C-alpha positions in Angstrom: -17.5 -13.0 -6.8 -17.2 -15.0 -3.5 -19.6 -13.8 -0.9 -19.7 -14.3 2.9 -23.3 -14.9 3.9 -24.8 -15.8 7.2 -27.7 -18.1 6.2 -29.4 -18.4 9.7 -30.3 -15.2 11.5 -33.3 -14.6 13.8 -34.6 -11.1 14.6 -36.8 -9.6 17.3 -39.2 -8.5 14.6 -40.6 -12.0 14.0 -38.8 -14.4 16.5 -39.7 -14.0 20.2 -36.4 -15.8 21.1 -34.2 -13.1 19.5 -33.4 -9.6 20.7 -31.7 -8.5 17.4 -33.0 -5.4 15.8 -32.9 -6.0 12.0 -31.3 -2.7 11.1 -28.6 -3.3 13.7 -28.0 -6.8 12.3 -27.5 -5.2 8.8 -25.1 -2.5 10.1 -23.0 -5.1 12.0 -23.0 -7.4 9.1 -21.4 -4.7 6.8 -19.1 -3.6 9.6 -17.8 -7.2 10.0 -17.3 -8.0 6.4 -20.4 -9.9 5.4 -22.0 -9.6 2.0 -25.4 -11.0 2.9 -27.9 -12.1 5.6 -30.8 -14.6 5.4 -33.5 -13.9 7.9 -34.8 -17.3 9.0 -37.5 -16.7 11.6 -39.3 -19.5 13.2 -42.3 -20.4 11.0 -42.4 -16.9 9.5 -41.1 -15.6 6.2 -40.3 -11.9 5.8 -42.5 -10.1 3.3 -40.6 -8.8 0.3 -41.7 -5.2 1.1 -40.0 -5.5 4.5 -36.8 -6.6 2.9 -37.0 -3.8 0.4 -37.1 -1.2 3.1 -33.9 -2.6 4.6 -32.3 -2.9 1.2 -32.8 0.8 0.6 -31.1 1.6 3.9 -28.2 -0.9 3.4 -27.6 -1.1 -0.4 -24.3 -2.9 0.1 -25.8 -5.9 1.8 -27.7 -8.8 0.2 -30.8 -9.6 2.1 -32.8 -12.8 1.6 -35.9 -14.4 3.0 -35.9 -17.8 4.6 -37.7 -19.7 7.3 -36.9 -22.2 10.0 -39.4 -25.1 10.2 -39.6 -27.5 13.1 -40.7 -30.9 11.9 -42.5 -33.8 13.6 -39.4 -35.9 12.9 -37.5 -33.9 15.5 -35.3 -31.8 13.2 -35.3 -28.2 12.1 -34.9 -27.2 8.5 -33.9 -23.9 7.0 -35.6 -23.1 3.7 -34.2 -20.3 1.7 -36.6 -19.2 -1.1 -38.7 -16.4 -2.4 -40.7 -18.6 -4.8 -43.3 -19.6 -2.2 -44.6 -18.6 1.2 -44.5 -21.5 3.6 -47.2 -21.4 6.3 -46.6 -24.8 7.9 -47.4 -25.0 11.6 -44.7 -26.2 14.1 -44.2 -30.0 14.1 -45.6 -30.6 10.7 -44.4 -33.8 9.1 -41.6 -33.8 6.6 -44.1 -35.0 4.0 -46.0 -31.7 4.3 -42.8 -29.6 3.7 -41.8 -31.8 0.8 -45.2 -31.4 -0.8 -45.3 -27.6 -0.2 -42.0 -27.1 -1.9 -42.4 -29.7 -4.7 -43.6 -27.1 -7.4 -40.6 -24.8 -6.7 -38.0 -27.2 -5.4 -35.3 -26.0 -7.8 -35.8 -22.5 -6.5 -35.2 -23.4 -2.9 -32.1 -24.2 -0.9 -32.9 -26.4 2.2 -30.5 -27.4 4.9 -30.9 -29.3 8.2 -30.1 -27.1 11.2 -28.1 -28.2 14.2 -29.0 -31.8 13.4 -27.1 -33.4 16.4 -27.8 -30.8 19.0 -29.9 -33.1 21.2 -29.0 -36.6 20.0 -25.7 -38.1 18.8 -27.3 -40.3 16.2 -29.5 -40.2 13.1 -32.9 -41.7 13.7 -34.3 -43.9 10.9 -37.4 -41.8 10.5 -35.3 -38.7 9.6 -33.3 -40.4 6.8 -35.7 -39.3 4.0 -35.2 -35.7 5.2 -31.4 -36.0 4.9 -31.7 -37.6 1.5 -33.9 -34.8 0.3 -32.0 -31.8 1.8 -29.3 -29.8 0.0 -27.1 -29.1 3.0 -26.4 -29.5 6.7 -25.4 -26.9 9.2 -22.1 -28.1 10.6 -21.1 -25.1 12.7 -23.1 -22.5 14.5 -23.3 -20.8 17.9 -26.0 -23.2 19.0 -24.1 -26.2 17.8 -21.0 -25.1 19.8 -23.2 -24.8 23.0 -23.3 -28.6 23.1 -19.5 -28.7 23.7 -16.5 -27.6 21.7 -12.8 -27.6 21.5 -9.9 -25.7 19.8 -8.5 -28.0 17.1 -6.5 -27.4 14.0 -6.6 -23.7 14.7 -10.4 -23.6 14.7 -13.2 -23.7 17.2 -15.1 -26.9 16.5 -18.0 -28.8 18.1 -17.1 -32.0 20.0 -19.4 -34.0 17.7 -18.0 -32.5 14.5 -17.4 -36.0 13.1 -21.1 -36.7 13.2 -21.9 -33.6 11.1 -19.1 -34.4 8.6 -20.2 -38.0 8.4 -23.8 -37.0 7.6 -22.6 -34.5 5.0 -20.5 -37.2 3.3 -23.1 -40.0 3.6 -25.9 -37.9 2.0 -23.9 -35.7 -0.2 -24.9 -32.5 1.7 -23.3 -29.1 1.4 -21.7 -28.1 4.8 -23.2 -24.8 6.0 -21.5 -22.4 8.4 -23.9 -20.0 10.2 -24.3 -18.1 13.5 -27.9 -19.1 14.1 -27.9 -15.6 15.6 -30.3 -14.6 18.4 -28.0 -11.9 19.9 -26.4 -9.2 17.8 -22.8 -9.7 19.2 -22.4 -12.9 17.2 -23.2 -11.4 13.8 -20.3 -11.9 11.5 -18.6 -14.5 13.7 -19.4 -17.5 11.5 -20.4 -17.4 7.8 -20.4 -19.4 4.6 -18.4 -18.3 1.6 -20.4 -19.0 -1.6 -20.7 -18.1 -5.2 -24.3 -19.3 -5.3 -26.9 -21.3 -3.3 -26.4 -24.4 -5.5 -22.6 -24.3 -5.7 -21.2 -23.4 -2.3 -17.5 -23.4 -1.6 -16.6 -22.8 2.1 -13.6 -21.2 3.8 
């Protein structure tokens, strides 16, 4: 079964920059045709018991735990896993993230978020991160904030070619998310997937 999942959502429960109530996010996701949400708070992973409470209230929605980690190399990485709890402080080096995930690497899906939001080039020091990652976020609300246009019947970022080039160069799965911080964007962008390791996008 193909599922439409938003893999990058922040809530007011654990991210000060968001005003989204988690229950409201779930209700809107179902209303707008999503099958799942991944809560990716900044440097905080949801406890399984928190997710279970929401799962009971929204049994038709898959809910997953993730975390957004800001690295010293100047990039943010989304890690989706329930195999380990990551407690890295902001601006930890990539080497620390790689070491923390090494024992459970096959049970984690990791993608670089809004890689070219602030710079239209890939710095040499970030290359090992891109070689290690599974995917790259190529479309989100935050990516569109840097400039966008209507092309080929779609709303695309001005620097779309940079994202696509990085995906091709490093063999990364393109990820489509909202990077939601406000509830009205829930459901506006999502990835279509049959599994974290074999994603096919619409």
